[in-house]
C-alpha positions in Angstrom: 1.5 0.9 36.3 4.4 -1.1 34.9 2.1 -2.5 32.2 1.1 1.1 31.1 4.8 2.1 31.1 5.7 -0.9 28.8 2.9 0.0 26.4 4.0 3.7 26.4 7.6 2.9 25.6 6.5 0.4 22.9 4.2 3.0 21.2 7.1 5.5 21.2 10.0 3.2 20.3 8.5 1.0 17.6 7.7 3.8 15.1 10.9 5.6 16.1 13.1 2.7 15.4 11.3 1.8 12.2 11.7 5.4 10.9 15.4 5.2 11.4 15.5 1.8 9.7 13.5 3.0 6.7 15.6 6.2 6.3 18.8 4.2 6.3 17.4 1.5 4.0 16.0 4.1 1.6 19.2 6.0 1.4 21.3 2.8 0.9 19.0 1.6 -1.9 19.0 5.0 -3.6 22.8 5.4 -3.5 23.5 1.8 -4.6 20.9 1.1 -7.3 19.1 4.3 -8.4 22.1 6.2 -9.7 23.1 3.6 -12.3 23.1 4.3 -16.0 20.2 3.4 -18.3 19.3 -0.3 -18.3 19.6 -1.6 -21.9 17.5 -4.6 -22.9 19.2 -7.3 -25.1 15.8 -8.1 -26.7 12.2 -7.2 -26.2 10.0 -10.0 -25.0 6.2 -9.9 -25.7 4.2 -8.3 -22.9 0.5 -8.7 -22.1 -1.1 -5.8 -20.2 -4.2 -6.8 -18.1 -6.6 -4.0 -17.1 -9.4 -5.3 -14.8 -12.3 -2.8 -14.4 -15.6 -2.6 -12.8 -17.8 0.6 -13.1 -14.9 2.7 -14.3 -16.7 4.6 -17.1 -15.2 8.0 -16.2 -11.5 6.9 -16.5 -11.2 3.6 -18.3 -10.7 5.2 -21.8 -7.9 7.5 -20.5 -6.1 4.5 -18.9 -6.3 2.4 -22.0 -5.4 5.1 -24.5 -2.4 6.2 -22.4 -0.9 2.7 -23.0 -0.6 3.6 -26.7 2.3 5.9 -25.7 4.5 3.2 -24.2 8.0 3.1 -25.6 8.0 -0.6 -26.2 7.6 -2.4 -29.5 5.8 -5.7 -28.6 2.8 -5.8 -26.3 -1.0 -6.3 -26.2 -3.7 -4.9 -23.9 -6.5 -7.0 -22.5 -9.3 -5.0 -20.8 -11.4 -7.2 -18.5 -14.9 -5.9 -17.7 -16.0 -7.6 -14.5 -19.8 -7.3 -14.5 -19.9 -3.6 -14.7 -23.4 -1.9 -14.3 -22.4 1.3 -16.0 -21.0 2.0 -19.5 -17.5 0.5 -18.8 -18.2 -2.6 -21.0 -19.6 -0.4 -23.8 -16.5 1.8 -23.8 -14.1 -1.1 -23.7 -15.9 -2.7 -26.7 -15.8 0.5 -28.7 -12.0 0.9 -28.0 -11.4 -2.7 -28.9 -13.1 -2.3 -32.3 -11.0 0.8 -33.0 -7.7 -0.7 -31.9 -7.9 -4.4 -32.5 -5.7 -6.5 -32.3 -3.6 -4.3 -30.0 -6.6 -4.2 -27.6 -8.9 -7.0 -26.8 -12.1 -6.9 -24.6 -13.0 -9.6 -22.2 -16.3 -9.6 -20.3 -16.9 -11.6 -17.1 -20.4 -12.2 -15.8 -21.5 -12.0 -13.1 -19.1 -9.8 -11.0 -16.5 -12.4 -10.0 -13.9 -10.2 -8.2 -10.6 -8.6 -9.2 -8.6 -11.8 -8.8 -10.8 -13.7 -11.2 -10.8 -10.9 -13.6 -7.0 -10.9 -13.6 -6.9 -14.7 -14.0 -9.3 -14.5 -17.0 -7.0 -12.0 -18.7 -3.8 -14.0 -17.9 -5.3 -17.2 -19.3 -6.2 -15.4 -22.5 -2.9 -13.6 -22.8 -0.1 -14.3 -25.4 2.8 -12.7 -23.6 5.7 -14.3 -21.7 5.4 -11.5 -19.2 2.3 -9.9 -17.7 1.8 -6.3 -16.6 -1.3 -5.7 -14.4 -2.6 -2.2 -13.8 -5.6 -0.7 -12.1 -8.2 1.0 -14.2 -7.1 4.5 -12.9 -3.4 4.0 -13.7 -1.7 6.2 -16.2 1.6 4.5 -17.1 4.8 6.4 -18.0 6.2 5.6 -21.4 9.4 4.0 -20.1 7.8 1.9 -17.4 7.4 -1.4 -19.4 10.9 -1.3 -20.6 12.3 -0.8 -17.1 10.3 -3.6 -15.7 11.2 -5.9 -18.6 14.9 -5.4 -17.8 14.6 -7.1 -14.4 12.6 -10.1 -15.8 14.9 -10.6 -18.8 18.2 -10.1 -16.9 17.4 -12.3 -13.8 15.6 -15.6 -14.5 14.6 -16.0 -10.8 12.7 -12.7 -10.7 9.0 -13.5 -10.5 7.6 -10.0 -10.2 8.6 -6.3 -10.4 6.6 -3.7 -8.6 6.4 -0.1 -9.8 6.3 3.3 -8.3 2.8 4.8 -8.2 2.5 8.6 -7.8 -0.5 10.6 -6.7 -2.3 12.4 -9.6 -5.1 14.3 -7.8 -3.5 17.0 -5.6 -6.1 19.6 -4.9 -7.5 18.5 -1.6 -5.9 18.1 1.8 -6.2 14.3 1.8 -4.7 14.2 -1.7 -1.8 16.3 -0.7 -1.0 14.3 2.4 -1.1 11.1 0.4 1.7 12.4 -1.9 4.1 12.2 1.0 2.5 8.9 2.2 3.1 7.2 -1.2 6.7 8.3 -1.2 7.0 6.9 2.3 5.0 3.6 2.5 5.8 2.6 -1.1 9.1 4.3 -1.5 11.2 4.1 1.7 9.6 0.9 3.0 9.9 -1.0 -0.3 13.5 0.1 -0.7 14.3 -1.1 2.8 12.5 -4.4 2.4 14.2 -5.0 -1.0 17.6 -4.6 0.7 16.6 -7.2 3.3 15.6 -9.5 0.5 11.8 -9.9 0.9 9.0 -7.5 0.5 5.5 -7.4 2.0 3.7 -6.8 -1.2 3.9 -5.6 -4.8 1.8 -2.6 -5.6 -1.6 -3.7 -6.8 -1.8 -0.5 -8.9 1.1 -1.7 -11.2 3.2 -4.8 -11.2 4.9 -7.0 -13.8 5.0 -10.8 -13.5 6.7 -13.7 -15.1 3.8 -15.7 -16.5 5.4 -19.1 -15.7 5.8 -17.9 -12.1 2.1 -17.0 -11.8 1.1 -20.4 -13.3 3.4 -22.2 -10.8 1.7 -20.4 -7.9 -1.8 -21.2 -9.2 -2.6 -17.6 -10.3 -4.5 -15.2 -8.1 -6.6 -16.5 -5.2 -10.0 -15.0 -4.4 -9.9 -15.9 -0.7 -8.3 -12.6 0.3 -9.5 -9.0 -0.4 -6.0 -7.9 -1.4 -4.8 -10.2 -4.2 -1.5 -8.2 -4.5 -0.3 -9.1 -1.0 -1.3 -12.7 -1.4 0.4 -13.3 -4.8 3.6 -11.7 -3.4 3.7 -14.2 -0.6 2.8 -17.1 -2.9 5.7 -16.2 -5.2 8.2 -15.8 -2.5 7.2 -19.1 -0.9 8.1 -20.6 -4.3 11.5 -18.8 -4.0 10.8 -16.3 -6.8 12.5 -13.0 -6.3 10.5 -9.7 -6.0 12.0 -6.5 -7.3 11.2 -2.8 -6.8 11.8 -0.5 -9.7 11.3 3.1 -8.6 11.8 4.5 -12.1 8.7 2.5 -13.3 6.3 5.3 -12.8 2.5 5.6 -13.0 0.0 8.1 -11.8 -3.2 7.1 -9.9 -6.2 8.7 -8.4 -6.4 8.5 -4.6 -9.5 8.8 -2.2 -10.3 12.4 -1.4 -13.0 11.8 1.2 -12.7 10.4 4.7 -15.3 7.7 3.8 -13.4 6.6 0.7 -10.1 6.7 2.5 -11.6 4.7 5.4 -12.9 2.0 3.1 -9.6 1.7 1.2 -7.5 1.4 4.4 -10.0 -1.2 5.9 -9.4 -3.3 2.8 -5.6 -2.9 3.0 -5.5 -3.8 6.7 -8.0 -6.7 6.4 -6.1 -8.1 3.4 -2.8 -7.9 5.2 -4.2 -9.8 8.2 -5.8 -12.4 5.9 -2.5 -13.0 4.2 -0.6 -13.2 7.5 -3.2 -15.7 8.8 -3.1 -17.7 5.5 0.7 -18.0 5.4 1.4 -18.7 9.0 2.9 -22.0 7.9 6.2 -20.2 7.0 7.2 -20.8 10.6 7.2 -24.5 10.1 10.1 -24.5 7.6 13.6 -23.2 8.0 13.9 -22.4 4.3 11.2 -19.7 4.7 13.3 -17.9 7.3 13.9 -14.8 5.1 10.1 -14.1 5.2 10.1 -14.1 9.0 11.3 -10.5 9.5 8.5 -9.2 7.2 6.0 -11.3 9.0 7.1 -10.2 12.4 7.2 -6.5 11.3 3.6 -6.7 10.1 2.4 -8.4 13.2 4.2 -5.9 15.4 2.5 -3.1 13.4 -0.9 -4.6 14.3 0.1 -4.8 17.9 1.3 -1.2 17.8 -2.1 -0.1 16.5 -3.9 -1.8 19.4 -1.4 -0.3 21.9 -1.7 3.1 20.4 -5.5 3.0 20.6 -5.4 1.7 24.2 -3.0 4.5 25.2 -5.2 7.2 23.5 -8.2 5.9 25.4 -6.3 5.8 28.6 -5.1 9.4 28.0 -8.7 10.6 27.4 -9.7 9.0 30.7 -6.8 10.7 32.3 -8.0 14.1 31.0 -11.4 13.4 32.5 -9.7 12.6 35.8 -7.9 15.9 35.6 -11.2 17.8 35.4 -12.7 15.7 38.2 -9.8 16.1 40.6 -10.1 19.9 40.3 -13.6 19.8 41.7 -13.9 20.7 45.4 -16.4 17.8 46.1 -14.0 15.2 44.6 -11.0 16.6 46.7 -13.2 16.4 49.8 -15.0 13.1 49.5 -12.8 11.1 47.0 -9.2 11.5 48.2 -8.2 8.2 46.6 -9.0 9.5 43.2 -6.9 12.6 43.8 -4.0 10.4 45.1 -4.0 8.2 41.9 -4.2 11.3 39.7 -1.2 12.9 41.5 0.9 9.8 40.9 -0.1 9.6 37.2 0.6 13.3 36.7 4.1 13.1 38.1 6.7 14.7 35.8 8.6 11.4 35.3 5.5 9.4 34.4 5.9 8.1 30.9 2.2 7.9 30.1 1.7 11.6 30.4 2.2 13.0 26.9 4.9 15.6 27.1 8.0 15.1 24.9 7.2 11.7 23.4 4.7 13.1 20.8 7.1 15.8 19.7 9.9 13.2 19.1 7.6 11.0 17.1 6.4 13.9 15.0 10.0 15.0 14.4 11.0 11.5 13.3 8.0 11.4 11.0 8.9 14.7 9.4 12.5 13.6 8.9 11.4 10.4 7.3 9.2 12.3 4.9 12.0 14.7 4.1 14.3 11.8 3.1 11.6 10.2 1.0 10.9 13.6 -0.7 14.6 14.0 -1.4 14.8 10.5 -3.0 11.6 10.8 -5.1 12.2 14.4 -6.2 13.7 13.2 -9.5 10.5 11.3 -10.3 8.1 14.1 -9.6 6.8 17.3 -11.1 8.2 20.8 -10.6 7.3 22.2 -7.1 7.2 18.7 -5.5 8.6 20.0 -2.2 5.7 22.4 -1.7 3.7 19.4 -0.7 6.0 18.8 2.2 4.1 21.5 4.2 1.0 19.3 4.2 2.6 16.1 5.6 2.7 17.8 9.0 -0.9 16.6 9.3 0.0 13.0 8.7 0.8 12.0 12.4 -2.4 13.6 13.6 -4.8 12.2 11.0 -3.3 9.1 9.4 -1.9 7.5 12.5 -5.3 7.5 14.0 -6.9 6.2 10.8 -4.2 3.6 10.4 -4.6 2.4 14.0 -8.4 2.2 13.8 -8.4 0.4 10.4 -5.8 -2.1 11.6 -8.1 -2.9 14.6 -11.2 -3.1 12.4 -9.4 -5.1 9.7 -8.1 -7.7 12.2 -11.5 -7.9 13.9 -13.1 -8.6 10.5 -10.7 -11.5 9.9 -10.8 -13.2 13.3 -14.2 -12.4 14.7 -16.7 -10.9 12.2 -16.3 -12.4 8.7 -17.5 -15.8 7.6 -15.7 -15.7 4.3 -14.3 -13.5 1.6 -16.7 -12.1 -0.9 -15.5 -12.2 -4.5 -17.5 -9.2 -5.4 -15.8 -5.8 -5.7 -16.6 -2.2 -6.4 -14.7 0.6 -7.9 -12.9 2.5 -5.0 -13.1 6.2 -4.4 -11.3 7.8 -7.3 -11.3 11.3 -5.8 -13.8 14.2 -6.2 -12.4 15.3 -9.5 -12.6 13.5 -12.9 -9.3 12.7 -14.6 -8.9 14.7 -17.8 -7.1 13.4 -20.8 
């Protein structure tokens, strides 16, 4: 029973302590860096914007044409069609003819993966700095200018990650993810930035110093999440990673459980792949600032397994509850009844009474702080979505735990290698309108 008690306290205390840390870190970052005056650029370096796409015929035109509204004088757009089987390549070609030389089309055959599509665009780019965005990303007009300020002002900054916001908000899953994006991308990245190292840039939108990417050997195709991998490669070369919350963009998120499951499996699997790939940071003292991020991620995986084990144990416990109420069990299986009576004791920590309520309260407080910080970047009525995040502990914790288990299983036991092929993820049940 001591083992069960340890797991129970770990499942309770880890998310509780991390919630407190993220709340404090988010508030400190917001008060210290987000209330400063407008950041003026001394000059405008040339930017190359890379848009990799595969089977994105419904939204690729909106994404590219939205880039025409950027408040920035010197930039080009390179749209990379990675072996699409729909009309994506045709649409990109038509737009390139209409907007050349501002827009250039690149076609990669066969489907080589997002990493190779990005590398092809980078090698053909003319800019000193690179902005990579997903094919469903609508970029705010000031975003490029804000990201350029970090790269111009600080020579050791290798990448700047932006602040993606949820565009589709009509379904329950979409509404819950509004709060989740403020939390996992907002509070956590703010806290990690204060500590000096971040787990990952946002693959949706990130700006890079081209020389830093070349020094790191560009994007690798041996992980399913190229954004996490390139972040670690840059930081191992001692490039600084910044988070710019005012660099806004709007993205489409999965609105079906199947689409959400596939996305989170990829995130979890990619994270474990990167942790496995970069385990050598423990051999060198000069990588010590990456250790806390590494430990935190591994602890999160351990928490997922512990949470799943405890849920299974609790379900068995409920079955015992029903069995022990039967007359035949009380008569012929007194040992079972005795074990149940000890487990059901009021001071037994594994019996879910107040622990769940405390975790839910901490989760809601964390979301409230993230909503308060991100309110300035959102549309009118942002706080009405706070009502829906009450479902987050009940739905997303279970999904997160299961996908973490499945993702780590894929890396260590199931998979024989990383496939370079990729497909367009679930963009929601609605089509983005211009």
